[in-house]
N, C-alpha and C positions, 0 to 999 in steps of 0.2 A: 576514380572508380565510381560508377553510378550505383544508385540504390538497388537496381535489379541485379547487379553483379555481387552485391553484399548479401543478398537474401540467403544463398546456400550456406553462408558462414554464421547466420543468426541462429540463436537458440529457438526452441519451439515456442517459448513464451514470447520472445521478440517477434516472431512471425505472426502469431495470433494477435498481438498488440498492433502491429502494423496493418494487418488485415482489418481489424476493427476500426482503426483510424481512417483507412482508405475508404471503407464503406460509409463512414460518417461524412467524410469530405465529399464523396460522390453525391450525397444527399443535400448537404448544407454548405459546401464550399463555394468559392467564387469560380468563375469559368476556368481559370488556370488550374486551380486545385481539382476541379471535377475532371478536367482532361488528364491530369497526372494520375488521378485515382483510377480512371477508366483504363489507362494504359497498364497499370500494375495489378489491378484486381484479378484478372484471369490467372496470372502466374501465381499470385499469393494464394488464391483459393486452391489451385492444384497442389502446390507445395504443402499447404496446411492439411489437405486431405491425405496426401501421401504419408506425411509424418504421423498423422493420427492412425492410419492403417498399420504402419510399421510399429507404432507403440502398442497397439492392440495385439498384433501378432506376437510381439516379444513377450507381452504379459501372458498371453495364452500359452506360449511355449514354456515360460517359467512355471506357470501353474501345472502344466502337464508333467514337467520334470519333477515337481515336488510331490506329486501324487504317489502313494505307495503302489508298488507293482502288485497285480492280482496274482494270487497263487492258485494254480489249477488244483481242484479237489480230487 
């Protein structure tokens, strides 16, 4: 199983950590590391952004559910 296949099963923290490492390797790695980072970065950035959006939506829904209902006067 390749790393790309494992990404959907990773936790949010693992995805962010991998994204951080890929960005670092793209800047300071050797040619092989830079090529591998360039291959995986677009997918990681998309997944990280989607997961962040999902977390924010879930938090917003939780806050909305916790608010007391307004009573018409």
